[in-house]
C-alpha positions in Angstrom: 213.1 210.6 40.6 210.3 212.9 39.6 210.8 216.5 38.7 209.6 217.5 42.2 211.9 217.6 45.2 209.9 216.6 48.3 210.8 218.1 51.7 209.9 217.0 55.2 210.2 219.6 58.0 210.6 218.3 61.5 209.6 220.9 64.0 207.1 223.7 63.4 208.6 226.3 65.8 209.9 229.7 64.7 212.4 228.3 62.2 210.2 225.5 60.7 207.3 228.0 60.2 209.8 230.4 58.7 210.8 227.8 56.2 207.2 227.1 55.2 206.6 230.9 54.7 209.7 231.4 52.7 208.8 228.6 50.3 205.3 229.9 49.9 206.6 233.5 49.3 209.4 232.6 46.9 208.1 229.5 45.2 208.5 230.8 41.7 212.0 232.1 42.4 213.1 228.7 43.8 211.9 226.9 40.7 213.6 229.3 38.4 216.9 228.8 40.2 216.7 225.1 40.6 214.7 223.9 37.6 212.6 221.8 40.0 209.3 222.0 41.9 210.1 222.1 45.6 207.2 220.9 47.7 206.6 220.1 51.3 205.1 216.7 51.6 205.3 216.0 55.4 205.8 217.9 58.6 206.6 216.6 62.0 204.6 218.2 64.7 203.3 217.1 68.2 199.8 218.5 67.5 197.7 219.0 64.4 198.0 222.5 62.9 195.0 224.1 61.2 197.3 226.6 59.4 199.1 223.9 57.4 198.1 223.2 53.9 195.8 220.2 53.7 198.0 218.5 51.1 200.9 218.3 53.6 200.8 215.2 55.9 201.2 216.0 59.6 202.7 213.3 61.7 204.0 213.2 65.3 206.1 210.1 64.4 209.4 211.7 63.3 211.1 208.4 62.8 208.4 207.4 60.3 208.8 210.6 58.4 212.6 210.1 58.3 212.0 206.8 56.6 209.2 207.9 54.3 209.4 207.1 50.6 207.6 210.4 50.0 210.6 212.5 51.2 213.9 213.4 49.5 215.3 215.9 52.0 214.7 216.0 55.7 214.9 219.4 57.4 215.6 219.0 61.2 214.7 222.0 63.3 213.5 220.4 66.5 216.8 221.1 68.4 218.4 219.1 71.2 220.9 216.3 71.0 218.9 213.1 71.6 215.8 212.7 69.5 217.3 215.0 66.8 220.3 212.7 66.5 218.1 209.6 66.2 215.9 211.1 63.6 218.9 212.3 61.5 220.6 208.9 61.7 217.3 207.3 60.6 217.0 209.7 57.6 220.6 209.0 56.6 220.1 205.3 56.9 217.2 205.6 54.5 219.2 207.6 51.9 217.8 211.0 52.7 219.8 214.2 52.5 219.5 216.2 55.7 219.4 220.0 56.5 219.8 221.0 60.1 220.2 224.1 62.2 221.3 222.2 65.2 224.7 223.5 66.2 224.8 221.7 69.6 224.1 218.3 67.9 226.8 218.7 65.3 229.4 220.2 67.7 229.0 217.2 70.0 228.1 214.3 67.5 229.0 215.7 64.1 232.0 213.4 63.5 229.8 210.4 63.9 226.9 211.9 61.9 229.1 213.0 59.0 230.9 209.7 58.8 227.6 207.8 58.7 226.4 210.2 55.9 229.5 209.5 53.9 228.9 205.7 54.3 225.4 206.1 52.9 226.2 208.5 50.1 224.1 211.4 51.4 224.9 214.8 52.7 224.2 216.7 55.9 224.0 220.5 55.3 224.2 222.9 58.2 224.5 226.5 57.1 221.8 227.6 59.5 223.7 226.2 62.5 226.2 229.0 62.6 225.4 232.8 62.5 221.9 232.5 61.1 221.5 234.1 57.7 225.2 234.9 57.2 226.5 232.3 54.7 229.7 231.8 56.6 229.8 228.0 56.1 229.5 228.2 52.3 232.1 231.0 52.3 234.7 229.1 54.3 234.1 225.8 52.6 233.9 227.1 49.0 234.8 230.7 48.4 237.9 230.4 50.6 238.8 226.9 49.5 242.1 228.0 47.9 243.2 230.0 51.0 245.0 229.0 54.2 243.0 230.3 57.1 245.3 231.6 59.8 242.6 232.7 62.3 239.0 233.7 62.7 237.2 235.8 65.3 233.5 236.0 65.6 230.5 237.6 67.4 228.5 234.4 67.1 225.9 234.9 69.8 223.4 237.8 69.4 222.2 237.7 73.0 225.7 238.4 74.3 226.3 241.1 71.7 223.0 242.8 72.6 224.0 242.8 76.3 227.5 244.2 75.8 226.1 246.9 73.4 223.5 248.1 75.9 226.0 248.1 78.8 228.3 250.3 76.7 225.9 252.6 75.0 223.4 253.2 77.8 225.4 252.5 80.9 223.1 249.7 82.1 224.2 246.9 84.4 224.4 243.3 83.2 221.4 242.0 85.1 219.2 244.8 83.9 220.0 244.2 80.2 219.7 240.4 80.6 216.2 240.9 81.9 215.3 243.0 78.9 216.8 240.5 76.5 214.6 237.8 78.0 211.5 240.0 77.6 212.4 240.7 74.0 212.9 237.0 73.3 216.6 237.3 72.6 217.5 235.2 75.7 215.8 232.1 77.0 214.3 231.9 80.5 217.5 230.0 81.3 220.1 232.1 79.5 223.1 229.9 80.5 224.0 228.8 77.0 224.1 232.4 75.8 225.7 234.3 78.6 228.2 231.6 79.6 229.4 231.2 76.0 228.3 227.6 75.4 226.2 228.5 72.3 229.1 230.3 70.8 231.5 227.4 71.6 229.2 225.0 69.7 229.4 227.3 66.7 233.2 227.9 67.1 233.9 224.1 67.0 232.2 223.9 63.6 234.0 227.0 62.2 237.4 225.7 63.4 237.0 222.3 61.9 236.1 223.9 58.5 239.0 226.5 58.8 241.8 224.1 59.7 240.6 220.6 58.6 240.5 219.1 62.1 237.8 216.8 63.6 235.1 218.5 65.7 236.3 218.9 69.2 233.8 220.9 71.2 235.0 219.4 74.5 238.3 221.2 74.0 236.9 224.7 73.5 237.9 227.1 76.3 234.7 228.8 77.4 234.2 231.9 79.5 231.0 234.0 79.8 230.1 237.6 80.3 228.4 237.5 83.7 231.4 238.9 85.4 231.8 242.0 83.2 231.0 245.2 85.0 230.2 248.7 83.8 233.4 249.8 85.5 235.5 247.7 83.1 233.3 248.6 80.1 234.0 252.3 80.8 237.7 251.9 81.5 238.1 250.0 78.2 236.4 252.8 76.3 238.7 255.3 77.9 241.7 253.3 76.7 240.4 253.1 73.2 238.9 249.6 73.3 235.5 247.9 73.4 234.6 244.7 75.2 233.0 242.1 72.9 232.1 238.4 73.6 234.1 236.7 70.9 235.0 233.2 69.7 238.5 232.7 68.4 240.0 229.9 66.4 243.7 230.5 65.9 246.3 228.4 64.1 249.8 228.7 65.7 252.4 227.0 63.5 255.5 228.1 65.3 256.7 228.0 68.8 258.0 231.5 68.7 254.8 232.9 70.2 253.9 229.8 72.2 253.3 226.1 71.6 252.3 225.0 68.1 248.6 223.9 67.7 245.1 225.4 67.5 243.5 227.7 70.0 239.8 227.4 70.5 238.4 229.9 72.9 235.3 231.9 73.7 235.6 234.8 76.2 235.1 238.5 76.7 237.8 240.5 74.8 239.0 244.0 74.5 239.4 245.0 70.9 240.3 248.4 69.4 237.4 250.8 68.9 238.2 251.1 65.2 238.4 247.3 64.6 235.8 245.8 62.2 234.1 243.8 64.9 233.9 246.7 67.3 231.0 248.3 65.5 228.9 245.2 65.1 226.2 246.0 67.7 222.8 244.8 69.0 221.9 241.2 68.1 223.9 241.2 64.9 226.5 238.5 64.3 229.8 238.8 62.5 232.8 236.6 61.6 236.2 238.1 60.7 238.4 235.7 58.8 242.1 236.2 58.2 243.4 234.0 55.4 246.3 233.8 52.9 246.4 235.2 50.3 243.1 237.0 50.6 243.7 238.8 53.9 240.9 239.9 56.3 237.2 239.6 55.2 234.2 240.3 57.4 230.8 238.6 57.1 228.0 240.3 59.0 224.2 240.1 59.4 221.3 238.7 61.4 222.4 235.7 63.4 219.0 234.5 64.4 215.2 234.9 63.8 212.7 233.2 61.5 213.7 234.9 58.3 217.5 234.7 58.7 217.6 231.1 59.7 215.0 230.0 57.1 217.1 231.7 54.4 220.1 229.6 55.5 218.1 226.4 55.6 216.7 227.0 52.1 220.1 227.8 50.8 221.2 224.3 51.8 218.0 222.8 50.3 218.9 224.5 47.0 222.4 223.1 47.0 221.0 219.6 47.7 218.4 220.0 44.9 221.2 220.5 42.5 223.0 217.5 43.9 219.9 215.4 43.3 219.6 216.9 39.8 223.2 216.0 38.9 222.6 212.4 40.2 219.7 212.1 37.8 221.8 213.3 34.9 224.9 211.1 35.3 224.0 208.5 37.9 226.8 209.4 40.2 226.6 209.1 44.0 224.6 211.7 45.9 227.8 213.2 47.3 229.7 213.3 44.1 228.8 216.9 43.4 229.1 218.4 46.9 232.0 219.7 49.0 233.0 217.6 52.0 231.1 218.2 55.2 234.1 219.8 57.0 235.6 221.3 53.8 238.5 218.8 53.7 238.5 215.2 52.3 237.6 213.1 55.4 240.8 211.1 55.4 242.8 214.3 55.2 241.6 215.7 58.5 244.6 216.4 60.7 245.4 215.6 64.3 246.8 219.1 65.0 246.7 219.4 68.8 244.2 221.8 70.5 246.1 224.0 73.0 245.2 224.1 76.6 244.0 227.3 78.2 247.4 227.9 79.8 249.1 227.6 76.4 247.0 230.3 74.8 248.6 233.6 73.8 246.7 236.9 74.2 247.2 240.4 75.5 245.5 241.3 78.8 243.5 244.0 80.5 244.2 243.9 84.3 242.3 245.9 86.9 244.1 245.9 90.2 242.7 247.5 93.4 245.5 248.6 95.8 246.1 250.9 98.8 247.2 254.3 97.7 250.7 254.1 99.1 254.2 254.6 97.8 255.8 251.7 95.8 252.6 249.8 94.9 252.9 250.4 91.2 256.6 249.6 91.2 255.8 246.3 92.9 253.2 245.4 90.3 255.3 246.3 87.3 258.3 244.4 88.7 256.3 241.2 89.1 255.0 241.6 85.5 258.5 242.3 84.2 260.0 239.3 86.1 257.3 237.1 84.4 258.4 238.3 80.9 255.2 240.4 80.5 255.5 243.7 78.6 253.2 246.5 79.6 251.5 248.5 76.8 249.6 251.1 78.9 248.9 252.0 82.6 246.0 254.0 83.8 245.5 255.0 87.5 242.0 256.1 88.4 240.7 258.2 91.4 239.9 256.2 94.5 236.5 254.6 94.8 237.0 253.8 98.4 239.0 255.8 100.9 242.7 255.1 100.5 242.2 252.6 97.6 242.8 253.2 93.9 242.1 251.1 90.8 245.1 250.6 88.5 244.4 249.5 84.9 247.2 247.8 83.0 247.2 246.7 79.4 249.8 244.1 78.4 251.3 242.9 75.1 250.5 239.3 74.1 251.9 236.7 76.5 251.4 232.9 77.1 248.6 232.5 79.7 250.7 230.4 82.1 253.0 233.3 82.6 250.1 235.6 83.3 248.6 233.1 85.8 251.9 233.1 87.8 252.2 236.9 87.7 248.6 237.4 88.9 249.2 234.9 91.8 252.2 236.9 92.9 250.4 240.3 92.6 247.5 239.0 94.7 249.9 238.1 97.5 251.1 241.7 97.9 249.9 243.2 101.2 248.9 246.4 99.3 246.5 244.6 97.0 242.9 244.7 98.4 241.0 242.4 96.0 241.3 239.8 93.3 242.9 241.0 90.1 240.3 241.4 87.3 241.5 240.2 84.0 240.0 240.3 80.5 241.8 239.2 77.4 242.8 241.7 74.7 243.3 241.2 71.0 244.3 243.7 68.4 242.7 241.6 65.6 245.7 242.3 63.3 
């Protein structure tokens, strides 16, 4: 191999263009750190671009680029789960390392892709797939390699975080803030992946596999969006000392003392204490809180999207792979001999720890119950909760919003979800209850 490392960038949208700009801006720094010239030899684009250096070959045939002898590392930033998968598999087949920002592809097909990469002695790097410029993949795979990770909680979708922040700080309704997020480019014209938690669930599947050494299992992530969150609940939570955040949780439950043993994978709105580390991560910022032994809690926070943040993560992976290629030149070992495993654990050591169903999860709860203002209502509600083995932490009764009807807010201690489901069913059968019970999960993050 020559002293130059040759890159192909597939896709010249925001991220692909950001990578080109980063390389141009920091070219000397990259060479000083890697000892190699890093050059872009080919780009995949549907139309010819006049702003691309004339020395770079532009080609709409992505499969041809993935097989080109003039490429050492393929950077995939086209998105989607069909063409992107075909191109990555073609690159691997031809002995190319791959860098991708495609969380949906890896969450849904990563087990197959990583296995194929192992067979072909190449590596697929994906720091940019989770939390943008925050180096959370590297931290969990390398810096925390000696730790046992017990749980992690993350704000891993900037759009959802922006919406919840604006609702709380400015008292704006969900629909109004979503419209602004779309105008600002934070949310797509179809915001479903962001506001329904699907984007966060893709990222959580990757983080959980790295944390616990389990295969990728996106299809088992419990997913709940923020479209049902009202200003009423945001304000009540604040009054009780909590904030509502849209969080992803991966929790290892080793003992049956607090529920069934297994792993919880869940994305949903969550009340967290106002003084919690994640409570003050606002706007479009992302953050991941990791609780591990013996280190304890550590927080990783920064820009979760955008050209600069994502390009930074992409090029961090490129730099790692440049060193892998350099070590291969020196000692003729396989391409993967100097790199950590894709999911942090040796492939044949991934465990079959079960993923818990939604009704097996254990959390605290915020309940908003609307009832007629009549004697005995509160006693009936608390009796049902007590009979279900649910301990109450706080109760708040608010002034009536409608004549003769009052909202009652209840916070509970952690309980298995199946018990809460049964209790809510019974509460809703009471003749004094005027509407469905609103429930939002609660976590102290301790």
